[in-house]
C-alpha positions in Angstrom: 66.9 61.6 5.8 62.7 61.5 4.9 62.7 62.0 9.2 64.5 65.7 8.8 62.4 66.5 5.9 59.1 66.0 7.4 60.9 68.1 10.2 62.2 70.5 8.7 58.6 70.9 6.7 57.0 71.7 9.6 59.3 73.8 11.6 58.5 75.5 8.5 54.8 75.7 8.4 55.3 76.6 12.5 57.2 79.4 11.6 54.9 80.4 9.0 51.8 80.4 10.6 53.5 82.5 13.6 55.0 85.0 11.4 51.2 85.5 10.1 50.4 85.3 13.1 52.2 88.1 14.4 51.5 90.6 10.9 47.0 89.8 12.3 49.2 91.6 15.1 50.6 93.9 14.0 47.6 95.0 11.4 45.1 95.2 14.9 48.0 97.3 16.0 47.0 99.4 13.8 43.6 99.6 14.1 44.1 99.8 17.7 46.3 102.8 16.6 43.7 104.3 14.1 40.7 104.2 16.5 43.2 105.7 19.7 43.7 108.4 17.1 40.1 109.5 16.0 39.0 109.3 19.8 42.0 112.2 20.3 40.3 114.1 17.6 37.6 113.6 19.0 38.3 115.1 21.8 40.0 117.7 20.5 43.1 118.1 21.5 46.2 119.5 19.9 48.1 118.5 17.3 51.0 118.2 19.1 50.1 116.1 21.8 48.4 113.6 19.8 52.2 112.9 18.0 53.3 112.0 21.2 50.3 110.3 22.4 51.5 108.3 18.8 55.1 108.2 19.1 54.8 106.7 22.5 52.3 103.7 21.1 54.4 102.8 18.7 57.2 102.4 20.9 55.3 100.0 23.1 54.4 97.9 19.9 57.4 97.8 18.8 58.6 96.3 22.2 55.9 93.9 22.4 56.1 92.6 18.6 60.4 92.3 19.4 59.3 90.3 22.8 57.1 88.3 20.3 60.6 87.1 17.9 62.8 86.8 21.5 60.2 84.2 22.4 60.8 81.5 19.5 64.9 82.6 19.1 66.2 79.6 21.0 69.5 80.8 23.7 71.8 79.6 25.9 71.0 77.6 29.1 73.1 80.2 31.7 73.5 78.5 35.7 72.5 80.3 37.4 75.1 81.8 40.6 75.8 79.9 43.4 74.6 82.2 46.2 77.7 83.1 48.4 76.5 83.3 52.5 77.9 85.6 54.3 79.4 84.9 58.2 78.1 81.2 57.8 76.5 80.2 61.3 79.0 78.1 63.1 78.0 74.9 64.3 78.2 74.9 68.3 81.7 72.2 68.7 80.7 70.1 72.0 83.5 70.4 74.6 84.4 66.4 73.9 84.1 66.8 70.3 86.9 70.1 70.8 90.0 69.8 69.8 92.3 70.9 73.1 94.4 74.4 73.2 98.2 74.1 72.0 98.8 76.2 75.0 102.8 74.8 74.5 102.8 76.3 71.0 100.9 79.5 71.5 103.3 80.6 73.6 106.4 79.7 71.7 104.6 81.9 69.0 105.2 85.1 71.5 102.7 87.6 70.3 103.0 88.8 73.8 106.6 89.8 73.6 109.4 86.7 73.7 108.3 83.9 73.5 108.0 81.8 76.7 107.3 78.3 78.1 105.6 76.6 80.3 107.6 75.9 83.2 109.3 79.7 82.9 105.1 80.4 84.0 105.2 78.1 86.5 108.6 79.5 87.7 106.6 83.1 87.6 104.1 82.5 89.8 105.9 80.6 93.1 109.3 83.2 92.8 107.8 85.7 95.0 108.2 89.1 94.7 111.8 91.0 94.8 112.5 93.2 97.4 112.9 96.6 96.1 117.1 97.7 97.4 117.7 100.5 98.8 113.6 101.6 99.7 115.0 102.1 103.3 116.6 105.8 101.9 114.9 108.6 102.6 112.0 107.0 104.7 110.2 108.7 107.3 110.1 107.3 110.8 106.9 105.9 110.9 104.4 107.5 113.1 101.7 104.3 113.8 101.6 102.7 117.7 104.3 100.5 116.3 106.7 99.4 118.8 109.6 97.3 117.0 110.5 94.7 119.6 113.6 92.5 117.6 114.5 91.9 114.3 116.5 88.4 112.4 117.6 90.3 109.1 118.4 87.3 107.0 121.0 87.3 104.0 118.9 87.9 101.6 117.1 91.1 102.1 113.2 89.2 101.4 114.4 87.1 103.8 113.7 89.0 107.3 112.2 88.4 110.4 110.8 91.3 112.9 108.8 91.3 116.3 106.3 94.1 116.0 104.3 95.1 119.6 101.2 95.7 118.4 97.9 96.8 120.2 100.1 95.5 123.6 100.9 92.0 121.6 104.0 91.0 120.0 103.4 89.0 116.8 106.3 87.5 114.4 106.3 89.2 111.4 107.6 88.1 108.1 108.9 90.5 104.7 105.5 90.2 102.7 103.2 90.0 106.0 99.9 93.2 106.7 100.1 94.5 109.3 96.7 93.7 112.1 95.8 97.3 111.2 93.0 99.8 110.2 95.4 101.4 107.8 97.4 98.3 105.4 100.9 98.2 106.4 103.1 95.4 105.8 106.0 94.8 106.1 108.9 95.6 103.5 112.2 94.5 104.2 113.7 93.7 107.5 117.5 95.2 108.7 119.8 94.4 111.5 118.2 98.2 113.7 115.0 98.8 111.5 112.0 97.9 109.7 110.9 99.1 106.7 106.8 99.4 106.4 105.1 100.2 103.3 102.1 101.7 104.7 99.7 102.2 101.4 102.7 102.4 99.1 104.9 104.9 101.3 107.4 103.9 103.4 108.2 103.8 106.8 111.0 103.9 109.2 110.2 101.3 112.7 114.0 102.0 114.9 114.9 99.5 117.4 115.8 102.5 119.8 114.1 106.0 119.3 117.9 107.2 119.7 119.6 106.6 116.4 123.2 107.4 117.9 123.3 104.1 120.4 126.1 101.6 119.6 125.1 98.9 118.0 129.6 98.3 117.1 130.7 94.4 116.3 130.7 93.4 120.3 132.3 90.5 120.9 131.0 87.8 123.5 132.6 87.5 127.4 133.5 85.3 129.2 132.7 86.2 131.9 129.4 88.7 132.4 129.7 90.9 135.4 126.9 91.8 138.1 124.3 94.1 137.7 124.2 97.0 140.0 122.0 95.8 142.2 124.0 92.6 143.0 125.6 91.8 146.2 129.1 90.7 145.4 131.8 92.5 145.5 132.7 94.3 141.9 136.0 93.4 142.5 134.5 89.5 141.9 133.9 87.7 138.5 131.5 84.7 138.9 131.8 82.3 136.0 128.6 81.3 134.5 126.7 78.3 135.5 125.7 75.6 133.2 122.7 74.3 132.3 121.3 71.1 130.8 117.5 70.6 129.4 115.6 67.5 130.5 115.2 65.8 127.6 111.1 66.8 127.7 112.3 70.7 127.2 114.5 69.6 124.6 111.8 67.8 123.0 109.9 71.3 123.4 112.9 73.7 121.7 113.0 71.3 118.4 110.0 71.4 117.8 109.6 75.1 118.2 113.0 75.3 116.2 111.3 73.7 113.4 107.9 75.8 114.1 110.0 78.9 114.4 111.4 78.3 110.1 108.1 77.2 108.9 105.7 80.2 110.2 107.9 82.9 112.5 104.7 83.5 114.3 104.6 80.1 116.6 107.4 82.4 118.6 105.2 84.6 120.7 103.1 81.9 122.1 106.1 80.8 123.6 107.3 84.6 124.5 107.8 87.9 124.7 110.5 89.7 123.7 111.6 93.0 125.3 115.0 94.8 124.5 116.6 96.6 127.4 119.2 98.9 127.3 122.2 99.5 129.5 124.9 103.2 129.7 126.4 101.6 127.2 123.8 100.3 124.5 122.5 97.3 123.9 122.4 94.1 127.0 120.5 92.0 125.6 116.8 91.0 125.5 114.8 90.2 128.3 112.2 86.8 127.4 108.7 86.6 130.4 106.6 83.7 129.0 103.6 84.2 126.0 100.4 82.0 126.6 102.8 78.7 126.2 103.5 79.1 130.2 104.9 75.6 130.7 106.6 75.9 127.2 108.5 78.2 128.7 109.2 76.4 131.8 110.1 73.2 130.0 112.9 74.6 128.2 114.4 76.2 131.5 114.1 80.0 131.0 112.8 81.3 134.2 110.6 84.7 133.3 112.9 88.1 133.5 115.9 86.2 132.0 118.0 88.7 130.0 119.5 86.3 126.9 122.7 87.8 125.8 124.1 85.2 123.4 122.9 82.0 121.2 125.2 79.4 120.3 128.2 81.6 120.8 127.0 84.8 119.5 126.6 88.1 120.9 122.9 89.8 120.5 124.9 92.7 121.3 125.8 92.5 117.9 122.5 92.7 115.8 124.2 92.3 112.8 124.7 88.9 114.5 120.4 87.7 113.9 121.3 86.8 109.9 124.0 84.6 110.6 122.1 83.0 114.0 119.4 82.8 111.2 121.5 80.0 108.8 123.1 78.6 111.9 120.5 77.4 113.7 118.1 75.6 110.8 120.8 72.7 111.1 122.5 73.3 114.8 122.3 70.2 116.6 122.3 71.5 119.8 120.7 74.8 121.4 122.9 77.4 123.5 121.4 79.8 125.1 123.5 83.3 127.4 121.7 84.3 130.2 121.3 86.8 132.9 119.5 86.2 136.4 119.4 88.0 138.8 122.7 89.1 138.3 124.2 85.9 137.5 125.5 84.5 134.3 123.8 81.7 132.9 124.1 79.0 129.9 121.8 77.1 129.0 122.6 74.1 127.0 119.2 72.2 124.8 119.5 69.1 122.4 118.0 69.9 118.7 118.1 66.3 118.5 115.2 64.2 118.9 115.4 62.0 122.1 119.1 63.1 123.1 120.0 64.3 126.4 122.2 66.3 127.1 
């Protein structure tokens, strides 16, 4: 108890000393105010101005006194507000420490439409753009310096090929291929007797023959071929077709070109050039002449200016047989050409099985 009593007495003494000190300061302030008033009187200022100055001095003195009193009043410690950092910098993450992006999960959210999977993306990348139906309707005839030599229309609109003569050179094009000319032109669609070209977004027609009334109806392959007008045979005679087989070397070359054709149709233009031949009744066949690989042309059994009228029992006089022939020759074991050579019908047969001779 004595310790508490001594502390209380000490505290009272400190307060009394502080209060007495405060009184002394107040008395000093009063003396200063009085002195200031005397000075103001000596300056001859107006009474109203003197009163304003005295009021301001008293306010200042009261403020000073209150500040002095509050210094001895106990106050609770207020914890400072935590500082908040706006847009804190994010530490750079190294590639090794970063988590892999879950692309599958993001795609399944469907943020940009229906949810898709990675398998769908692969299908979209590999699936070629489909050829629109009916693009040939309303297309005008092209004015480009091109000549359509032959067509091989597939069962699908985007599966055909065409032989087009460009600057005097016959080139085989597949649907979607661009033609090597100044303007941006590509093969858009292959039909039995014409093709559709995409000329900078405008569809144009390139026809196999200029005469639109030419007959391309279904024509059965004849068992025999009548001799041409230049033949010395009497017109009453009909010569049967002579059979000819291709050597093993020639058969191997034919099999190689069959594989190359389905892989890259343009490769056929290295073997031969094709020219459609018309007669009074319409299409007679396709005349072939050797191209760059003349030795292969001869090894297969062709001779320059042979007129091919049919392949494997399908008449080339019917342009619609091109699609059937395209599908048939992919897995055919042999190939048979019906040829008219100097007015004489010839059947040329080559095995497409490696190492097999007819």
